[in-house]
VEXDREN-2710 file (C-alpha; in Angstrom, 1 decimal):
% VEXDREN-2710
k/r/px/py/pz
1/UNK/45.7/16.5/-51.2
2/UNK/42.6/17.1/-53.3
3/UNK/40.1/19.9/-53.1
4/UNK/37.0/19.0/-51.0
5/UNK/34.3/20.6/-48.9
6/UNK/33.2/19.0/-45.6
7/UNK/30.0/19.6/-43.8
8/UNK/30.8/19.9/-40.1
9/UNK/27.1/20.4/-39.2
10/UNK/25.4/23.4/-37.6
11/UNK/26.1/25.7/-40.5
12/UNK/29.9/25.2/-40.9
13/UNK/31.5/23.9/-44.1
14/UNK/35.3/23.7/-44.3
15/UNK/37.0/23.9/-47.7
16/UNK/40.3/22.0/-48.0
17/UNK/42.3/23.3/-50.9
18/UNK/45.5/23.0/-52.8
19/UNK/48.5/25.4/-52.6
20/UNK/51.6/24.4/-54.5
21/UNK/54.9/26.0/-53.7
22/UNK/56.9/26.4/-56.9
23/UNK/54.1/24.6/-58.7
24/UNK/55.2/21.3/-57.1
25/UNK/55.0/21.0/-53.3
26/UNK/51.4/21.0/-52.1
27/UNK/51.3/22.6/-48.6
28/UNK/47.5/22.9/-48.7
29/UNK/45.2/25.8/-47.7
30/UNK/41.7/26.4/-46.5
31/UNK/38.6/28.5/-46.5
32/UNK/35.2/28.0/-44.9
33/UNK/31.5/28.8/-45.5
34/UNK/29.5/29.7/-42.4
35/UNK/25.7/30.1/-42.3
36/UNK/24.7/33.0/-40.1
37/UNK/21.6/33.0/-37.8
38/UNK/20.1/35.4/-40.3
39/UNK/20.1/32.7/-43.0
40/UNK/22.9/34.5/-44.9
41/UNK/26.5/33.3/-45.2
42/UNK/30.1/34.5/-44.7
43/UNK/33.3/33.1/-46.2
44/UNK/36.3/32.8/-44.0
45/UNK/39.4/33.4/-46.2
46/UNK/39.6/33.5/-50.0
47/UNK/40.0/30.5/-52.2
48/UNK/39.1/30.0/-55.9
49/UNK/35.9/28.0/-56.1
50/UNK/36.0/25.4/-58.8
51/UNK/34.4/22.1/-59.7
52/UNK/32.3/20.2/-57.2
53/UNK/33.3/22.5/-54.4
54/UNK/32.0/25.5/-56.3
55/UNK/28.8/23.7/-57.2
56/UNK/28.1/22.9/-53.6
57/UNK/28.8/26.4/-52.4
58/UNK/26.7/28.0/-55.1
59/UNK/23.8/25.5/-54.4
60/UNK/23.9/26.4/-50.7
61/UNK/24.1/30.2/-51.2
62/UNK/21.7/31.0/-54.1
63/UNK/24.5/31.1/-56.6
64/UNK/26.6/33.2/-54.2
65/UNK/24.1/35.9/-53.7
66/UNK/23.4/34.9/-50.1
67/UNK/27.1/35.3/-49.1
68/UNK/27.2/38.6/-47.2
69/UNK/30.9/39.0/-46.6
70/UNK/34.4/37.5/-47.1
71/UNK/36.6/37.8/-44.0
72/UNK/40.3/37.4/-45.0
73/UNK/41.8/36.5/-41.6
74/UNK/45.5/36.0/-42.3
75/UNK/47.5/39.1/-43.5
76/UNK/49.9/36.9/-45.5
77/UNK/47.2/34.9/-47.3
78/UNK/46.6/37.2/-50.2
79/UNK/46.9/35.0/-53.3
80/UNK/43.2/34.5/-54.0
81/UNK/41.6/37.7/-52.8
82/UNK/41.0/39.0/-56.4
83/UNK/39.5/35.7/-57.5
84/UNK/37.0/35.6/-54.7
85/UNK/36.1/39.2/-55.2
86/UNK/35.3/38.5/-58.8
87/UNK/33.3/35.3/-58.0
88/UNK/31.3/37.0/-55.2
89/UNK/30.8/40.6/-56.4
90/UNK/27.9/41.2/-53.9
91/UNK/29.9/40.2/-50.8
92/UNK/31.6/42.8/-48.6
93/UNK/35.3/42.3/-48.7
94/UNK/37.2/42.6/-45.4
95/UNK/40.9/42.3/-44.8
96/UNK/43.9/43.5/-42.9
97/UNK/46.0/46.5/-44.0
98/UNK/48.4/44.1/-45.9
99/UNK/45.5/42.7/-48.0
100/UNK/44.6/46.3/-49.1
101/UNK/48.2/47.0/-49.9
102/UNK/48.5/43.9/-52.0
103/UNK/45.2/44.4/-53.8
104/UNK/44.5/48.2/-53.8
105/UNK/42.2/47.9/-56.8
106/UNK/39.6/45.8/-54.8
107/UNK/36.6/47.3/-53.1
108/UNK/37.7/46.7/-49.5
109/UNK/35.5/47.7/-46.6
110/UNK/37.1/50.4/-44.5
111/UNK/37.0/48.5/-41.2
112/UNK/40.0/46.2/-40.8
113/UNK/39.1/42.6/-40.4
114/UNK/40.7/42.4/-36.9
115/UNK/38.8/45.5/-35.6
116/UNK/36.2/45.4/-32.9
117/UNK/33.7/46.8/-35.4
118/UNK/33.9/43.7/-37.5
119/UNK/33.7/41.4/-34.5
120/UNK/30.5/43.2/-33.5
121/UNK/29.0/42.7/-37.0
122/UNK/29.3/38.9/-36.7
123/UNK/29.2/38.5/-32.9
124/UNK/25.9/36.5/-33.0
125/UNK/27.6/33.7/-34.8
126/UNK/31.4/34.0/-34.6
127/UNK/34.1/35.0/-32.1
128/UNK/37.1/36.5/-33.8
129/UNK/40.2/36.3/-31.7
130/UNK/43.5/38.2/-32.3
131/UNK/46.5/36.8/-30.4
132/UNK/48.1/39.2/-28.0
133/UNK/51.9/39.6/-27.5
134/UNK/52.8/38.8/-31.1
135/UNK/52.8/40.7/-34.4
136/UNK/49.7/40.3/-36.5
137/UNK/51.6/41.6/-39.6
138/UNK/55.3/41.0/-39.1
139/UNK/57.8/43.1/-41.0
140/UNK/59.6/39.9/-41.7
141/UNK/57.7/38.4/-44.7
142/UNK/58.6/34.9/-43.5
143/UNK/57.0/35.2/-40.1
144/UNK/53.4/34.1/-40.4
145/UNK/52.6/33.2/-36.8
146/UNK/50.1/36.0/-36.4
147/UNK/46.5/35.5/-37.6
148/UNK/42.9/36.2/-36.7
149/UNK/41.2/33.1/-35.4
150/UNK/37.5/32.4/-35.9
151/UNK/35.5/30.3/-33.4
152/UNK/32.1/29.1/-34.4
153/UNK/30.3/28.0/-31.2
154/UNK/27.3/26.4/-33.0
155/UNK/29.5/23.7/-34.6
156/UNK/32.3/23.9/-32.0
157/UNK/34.8/24.6/-34.8
158/UNK/37.9/26.7/-34.6
159/UNK/39.2/28.0/-38.0
160/UNK/42.9/29.0/-37.7
161/UNK/45.5/30.0/-40.3
162/UNK/49.0/29.3/-39.1
163/UNK/49.0/30.3/-35.4
164/UNK/48.0/26.8/-34.4
165/UNK/48.9/23.8/-36.5
166/UNK/48.5/20.1/-36.7
167/UNK/51.7/18.0/-37.2
168/UNK/51.3/14.7/-39.0
169/UNK/52.6/11.8/-37.1
170/UNK/55.3/9.7/-38.9
171/UNK/54.0/6.2/-39.8
172/UNK/56.2/4.4/-37.3
173/UNK/54.8/6.4/-34.4
174/UNK/51.1/6.2/-35.3
175/UNK/50.5/3.3/-33.0
176/UNK/51.5/5.5/-30.0
177/UNK/50.1/8.8/-31.4
178/UNK/47.3/8.0/-33.9
179/UNK/46.2/11.6/-34.3
180/UNK/48.1/14.6/-35.7
181/UNK/49.8/16.6/-32.9
182/UNK/48.7/20.2/-32.0
183/UNK/51.6/22.6/-32.2
184/UNK/52.2/26.4/-32.4
185/UNK/53.7/28.0/-35.5
186/UNK/57.5/27.6/-35.7
187/UNK/58.0/31.3/-36.2
188/UNK/56.1/32.2/-33.0
189/UNK/59.3/33.4/-31.2
190/UNK/60.2/35.7/-34.1
191/UNK/56.7/37.2/-34.0
192/UNK/57.0/38.2/-30.3
193/UNK/56.5/41.9/-29.8
194/UNK/59.8/43.5/-28.7
195/UNK/58.7/44.5/-25.2
196/UNK/58.6/43.1/-21.7
197/UNK/55.5/41.1/-20.9
198/UNK/54.9/39.9/-24.5
199/UNK/55.2/36.2/-23.5
200/UNK/52.8/36.8/-20.6
201/UNK/50.3/38.5/-22.9
202/UNK/50.4/35.6/-25.4
203/UNK/50.1/33.0/-22.6
204/UNK/47.1/34.8/-21.1
205/UNK/45.5/35.0/-24.6
206/UNK/46.1/31.3/-25.2
207/UNK/44.6/30.3/-21.9
208/UNK/41.6/32.4/-22.7
209/UNK/41.3/30.7/-26.1
210/UNK/41.6/27.3/-24.4
211/UNK/38.7/28.2/-22.0
212/UNK/36.6/29.6/-24.8
213/UNK/37.0/26.5/-27.0
214/UNK/37.0/23.9/-24.1
215/UNK/34.2/21.9/-25.8
216/UNK/35.8/22.1/-29.3
217/UNK/34.9/19.4/-31.7
218/UNK/36.8/20.4/-34.9
219/UNK/40.1/22.2/-35.5
220/UNK/40.5/23.4/-39.1
221/UNK/44.2/24.4/-39.7
222/UNK/45.3/26.1/-42.9
223/UNK/48.2/24.0/-44.1
224/UNK/48.0/20.9/-41.9
225/UNK/44.5/19.6/-42.0
226/UNK/41.3/18.9/-40.1
227/UNK/41.0/17.0/-36.8
228/UNK/38.1/16.0/-34.6
229/UNK/38.5/16.2/-30.8
230/UNK/36.6/14.9/-27.7
231/UNK/35.3/17.6/-25.3
232/UNK/38.3/19.0/-23.3
233/UNK/40.9/17.2/-25.4
234/UNK/41.9/20.3/-27.5
235/UNK/42.3/22.5/-24.4
236/UNK/44.8/20.0/-22.9
237/UNK/46.7/19.6/-26.1
238/UNK/46.8/23.3/-26.8
239/UNK/48.2/24.2/-23.4
240/UNK/50.7/21.3/-23.7
241/UNK/51.9/22.8/-27.0
242/UNK/52.5/26.1/-25.3
243/UNK/54.5/24.5/-22.5
244/UNK/56.8/23.0/-25.1
245/UNK/57.8/26.4/-26.4
246/UNK/57.4/28.6/-23.3
247/UNK/61.1/28.5/-22.3
248/UNK/62.2/29.4/-25.9
249/UNK/59.8/32.3/-25.9
250/UNK/61.0/33.5/-22.5
251/UNK/64.6/33.4/-23.7
252/UNK/63.8/35.4/-26.8
253/UNK/62.0/38.0/-24.8
254/UNK/65.0/38.3/-22.4
255/UNK/67.5/38.6/-25.3
256/UNK/65.5/41.5/-26.7
257/UNK/65.9/43.2/-23.4
END
């Protein structure tokens, strides 16, 4: 994977970046630049801007001065918060409670990124959707299924960190399945809230998301890539992905009593 920025039209640019585990395995990461109806911009997630990607972002945003805010959507994606705060000192910095704990020295806005107040601030251009029925910030540091999703209606793009993923298809199967497969994060069952009705709440939220994004064109997934869909295709694949794990989720809920 190499760092790149892709113009998805209608004011949405996805930034595909590198994230190396142990300095070797590149699992990839993402950020996005969104032009608001006011003419200003927001960044979705933090990522160090370098090289040609930095040049393009700065050219679009009056050297970063037109970037109004940075919305850090995933509570476990904290690695680059300090870098983006340094590079964009005029941008308001939003994050979850865990972002503030990891970087207490940064000038965070008091409103949590997942709060209704932040949704209202950007409601003219973005729909921020927090999954129900699962932990947003799990006490288990390895459970990353919870994230805040950002839907950009103008470009019909869904930006999601971890909750929804794209699974690359092995070479021998690409004739049958030419596109990466939509699937839900493998730690989803571990993220279930320990109460009755958690699976129902997640299912209802997912069905609502499928309806909201029924004409989706682009899915931007943090560690697994970028895929274009025909209208209605994503909804069908998303609900199919849930059906594949629904029984497992129900068993987990039952075991927890």
